[in-house]
C-alpha positions as CSV (number, residue, x, y, z in Angstrom):
1,X,-0.3,0.2,0.3
2,X,2.6,2.4,0.7
3,X,4.0,2.1,-3.1
4,X,0.3,3.3,-3.8
5,X,0.4,5.9,-1.8
6,X,3.4,8.0,-3.0
7,X,2.7,7.2,-6.5
8,X,-1.0,9.2,-5.5
9,X,-1.5,13.1,-7.2
10,X,-1.3,15.8,-4.7
11,X,-2.6,19.5,-5.5
12,X,-1.1,21.8,-3.2
13,X,-3.3,25.9,-3.7
14,X,-1.8,28.4,-1.3
15,X,-0.9,31.9,-2.6
16,X,2.4,31.9,-0.4
17,X,4.9,30.9,-2.5
18,X,7.1,30.0,0.3
19,X,5.0,28.3,2.2
20,X,4.1,26.1,-1.0
21,X,8.1,25.4,-1.6
22,X,8.4,23.8,1.7
23,X,5.3,21.9,1.2
24,X,6.9,20.5,-1.2
25,X,10.2,20.1,-0.3
26,X,8.5,18.2,2.9
27,X,6.6,15.7,1.5
28,X,9.7,14.9,-1.6
29,X,11.4,14.2,1.4
30,X,8.9,11.4,2.8
31,X,8.6,9.6,-1.1
32,X,5.7,12.1,-2.5
33,X,7.0,12.5,-6.5
34,X,3.6,14.4,-8.4
35,X,3.5,17.5,-6.7
36,X,1.1,19.9,-8.7
37,X,1.1,23.9,-7.0
38,X,-1.7,26.2,-7.7
39,X,-0.3,30.1,-6.4
40,X,-4.0,30.8,-6.8
41,X,-7.7,29.5,-6.1
42,X,-9.0,30.1,-10.1
43,X,-5.5,28.0,-10.8
44,X,-5.9,25.6,-8.7
45,X,-9.2,24.9,-10.5
46,X,-7.6,24.6,-13.2
47,X,-5.0,22.1,-12.3
48,X,-7.8,20.0,-10.0
49,X,-9.8,20.0,-13.0
50,X,-6.7,19.3,-15.5
51,X,-5.1,17.1,-13.3
52,X,-7.7,15.3,-11.5
53,X,-5.5,15.2,-8.3
54,X,-6.2,12.7,-5.5
55,X,-6.1,14.9,-2.9
56,X,-6.2,18.5,-2.2
57,X,-4.9,21.0,0.3
58,X,-6.3,24.2,0.5
59,X,-5.7,27.6,2.0
60,X,-8.7,29.8,3.0
61,X,-6.7,33.3,3.1
62,X,-6.2,33.9,-0.7
63,X,-6.4,36.9,-2.3
64,X,-8.3,35.8,-5.7
65,X,-11.0,34.2,-4.5
66,X,-11.0,32.2,-0.7
67,X,-10.7,28.4,0.1
68,X,-14.3,28.4,0.7
69,X,-14.9,29.8,-2.6
70,X,-12.0,27.5,-4.0
71,X,-13.7,24.2,-2.5
72,X,-17.2,25.2,-3.7
73,X,-16.2,25.3,-7.3
74,X,-13.8,21.6,-7.1
75,X,-17.6,19.8,-5.8
76,X,-19.2,20.7,-9.3
77,X,-17.0,18.4,-10.5
78,X,-14.9,16.2,-8.4
79,X,-15.3,14.8,-5.2
80,X,-11.3,14.9,-4.0
81,X,-10.1,14.7,-0.4
82,X,-9.8,18.5,0.8
83,X,-8.1,19.6,3.6
84,X,-8.4,22.8,4.8
85,X,-5.4,25.3,6.1
86,X,-6.2,28.6,7.7
87,X,-4.9,30.9,10.4
88,X,-8.8,31.2,11.5
89,X,-9.3,28.4,14.7
90,X,-12.7,29.2,15.6
91,X,-15.0,26.3,15.7
92,X,-17.3,27.7,13.2
93,X,-15.2,28.6,10.6
94,X,-14.2,24.4,11.0
95,X,-17.4,23.7,10.8
96,X,-19.0,25.8,7.7
97,X,-14.9,24.2,5.6
98,X,-16.9,20.6,7.4
99,X,-20.1,21.5,5.5
100,X,-19.2,22.4,2.7
101,X,-17.2,18.7,2.2
102,X,-14.1,19.5,3.6
103,X,-12.2,16.3,5.2
104,X,-9.8,18.0,7.6
105,X,-8.9,21.5,8.7
106,X,-5.4,22.3,9.6
107,X,-4.7,26.1,11.6
108,X,-1.7,28.1,10.6
109,X,0.8,27.7,12.2
110,X,1.6,24.4,11.5
111,X,4.0,21.8,10.8
112,X,4.3,21.0,7.3
113,X,5.2,17.6,8.7
114,X,2.4,16.9,10.4
115,X,-0.1,18.2,7.2
116,X,2.5,15.0,5.7
117,X,1.1,12.7,8.1
118,X,-2.6,13.8,7.6
119,X,-2.1,13.4,3.6
120,X,-0.8,9.5,4.1
121,X,-4.0,8.4,6.5
122,X,-6.4,10.3,3.6
123,X,-4.9,8.2,0.7
124,X,-4.3,5.0,2.9
125,X,-8.6,5.4,4.3
126,X,-9.5,6.4,0.5
127,X,-7.3,3.3,-0.9
128,X,-8.7,1.1,2.0
129,X,-12.3,2.3,1.3
130,X,-12.0,1.1,-3.1
131,X,-10.2,-1.6,-2.2
132,X,-13.0,-2.7,0.6
133,X,-15.9,-1.7,-1.8
134,X,-14.5,-3.3,-5.1
135,X,-15.3,-6.5,-3.2
136,X,-19.0,-5.9,-2.2
137,X,-20.1,-4.9,-5.6
138,X,-23.8,-5.8,-4.7
139,X,-25.9,-2.8,-5.5
140,X,-27.7,-1.8,-2.1
141,X,-31.0,-0.6,-3.0
142,X,-33.6,1.7,-0.5
143,X,-36.7,3.5,-1.3
144,X,-35.5,5.7,-4.1
145,X,-31.8,5.5,-3.1
146,X,-29.0,3.4,-4.5
147,X,-25.5,2.7,-3.7
148,X,-23.5,1.0,-6.3
149,X,-19.6,0.5,-4.9
150,X,-18.7,-1.2,-8.0
151,X,-19.3,2.0,-9.3
152,X,-18.6,3.7,-6.3
153,X,-21.3,5.9,-6.8
154,X,-24.7,6.9,-5.2
155,X,-28.2,7.4,-6.9
156,X,-31.4,8.9,-6.2
157,X,-34.3,8.1,-8.7
158,X,-32.0,7.2,-10.7
159,X,-30.1,10.5,-10.8
160,X,-25.8,10.5,-9.7
161,X,-25.9,11.9,-6.1
162,X,-22.0,14.1,-5.4
163,X,-20.8,12.8,-2.0
164,X,-17.7,14.1,-0.7
165,X,-15.5,10.8,0.0
166,X,-16.8,11.2,3.8
167,X,-20.4,11.4,3.3
168,X,-20.2,8.3,1.1
169,X,-17.6,5.9,3.1
170,X,-20.6,6.8,6.7
171,X,-23.4,6.1,3.9
172,X,-21.8,2.8,3.3
173,X,-21.0,2.4,6.7
174,X,-25.0,2.4,7.7
175,X,-26.0,0.8,4.6
176,X,-23.7,-2.4,5.9
177,X,-25.3,-2.1,9.0
178,X,-29.0,-1.7,8.5
179,X,-31.4,-1.4,11.0
180,X,-29.1,-1.0,13.1
181,X,-27.7,1.7,15.6
182,X,-24.4,3.0,15.3
183,X,-23.1,5.0,18.4
184,X,-21.0,8.2,17.7
185,X,-18.3,6.2,19.3
186,X,-18.8,3.1,16.4
187,X,-18.6,6.1,13.5
188,X,-16.2,7.9,14.6
189,X,-13.6,4.1,14.8
190,X,-15.0,3.3,11.6
191,X,-15.0,6.3,9.3
192,X,-12.9,9.0,10.8
193,X,-10.4,6.0,12.5
194,X,-10.3,8.2,15.5
195,X,-11.2,8.3,19.1
196,X,-14.5,10.1,19.5
197,X,-13.1,12.8,21.7
198,X,-13.9,16.7,19.2
199,X,-15.9,14.8,16.5
200,X,-19.7,15.4,17.8
201,X,-20.1,18.6,15.7
202,X,-18.0,17.3,13.0
203,X,-20.2,14.3,12.7
204,X,-23.7,15.9,13.3
205,X,-23.2,18.0,9.8
206,X,-22.2,15.4,7.7
207,X,-25.0,13.0,8.9
208,X,-27.0,16.5,8.1
209,X,-25.3,16.7,4.4
210,X,-26.2,13.3,4.3
211,X,-29.9,13.9,4.6
212,X,-29.8,16.7,2.8
213,X,-28.6,15.1,-0.1
214,X,-30.7,11.5,0.0
215,X,-34.0,13.1,2.7
216,X,-37.5,14.2,0.1
217,X,-37.8,16.1,3.4
218,X,-34.4,16.1,5.9
219,X,-36.2,17.8,8.5
220,X,-38.4,14.5,8.8
221,X,-36.0,11.4,7.4
222,X,-36.8,8.9,7.0
223,X,-33.6,6.7,6.5
224,X,-31.5,8.2,8.4
225,X,-32.9,8.1,11.6
226,X,-31.7,9.7,15.2
227,X,-31.6,7.6,17.4
228,X,-31.9,10.3,20.8
229,X,-28.5,9.5,23.5
230,X,-27.2,6.6,21.2
231,X,-26.9,7.5,17.8
232,X,-28.3,7.3,14.5
233,X,-29.2,3.7,12.1
234,X,-30.0,4.2,8.9
235,X,-33.7,1.9,8.7
236,X,-34.7,0.2,5.4
237,X,-38.0,-1.7,5.3
C-alpha cells in the first residue's frame, strides 16, 4: 500500500509561494513524487480539473478567491479529499469548511510534516475504502436510493448524487449495518479512524449533509434516523 500512497497526485493551493516550496520539499522527502501547485484559487481549480489529483491541500485566505469559494467550485466536478489550511481557529469556520465538503482542517501555524502525515492518512483510508468496496460489488437499494459499490456511486431516483469521500464512507458503513443503531463512537472509529473526542460537531454536519442529499424532507428523515442519546441508524424496510 505504501507505493500506492506515494504514487498519488497531491495538489497544493496557496498564494504564499514560500509555503508552497516548503510543503513540496517536505512531501518529496516523505517520498511523494506527483505534486502540483496552484498559486491562487483560479489556477488551483484549473489544475484540479485537468490533473484530477487524489487529494487537495487548500489555503482559505487567498486574494483572488478564498478557499471556501475554491472548495465550492471543486465540488461542482469532483469529490477529491480536501484538507483546509487556515489562520482561523474558530469552531464556526471549521464547521463551515466541513459542511462545504472538506475532509480535514489544519490551523496555522502548523508543522508541514504533520500535514504530510495527514495527507498519508487520508490517502491510506481512501485506498482502503476503494479496495474494501471493490470486494463488495453488490448494489444496496432502499426506497429510491441505490448505492453501487462497484462504481463508487450513489443515486436517487436514477440520478447520481455527488458525495464527499467521508459522506460516501459514512453512508456505506450505515448501509452495511442497516437498521442497527450506530453510536457516534462507532461511527468515528470506522469512518474517521479516530477516537470520538472532538468529533461530535463533525459527525452531526456529515449526517445533516447526507440527509440534505438523500431525504425528500431532511427535517423529517425516513432513512437516516436519530436515536436520541444513542446515535444514528439507516432505516431500510
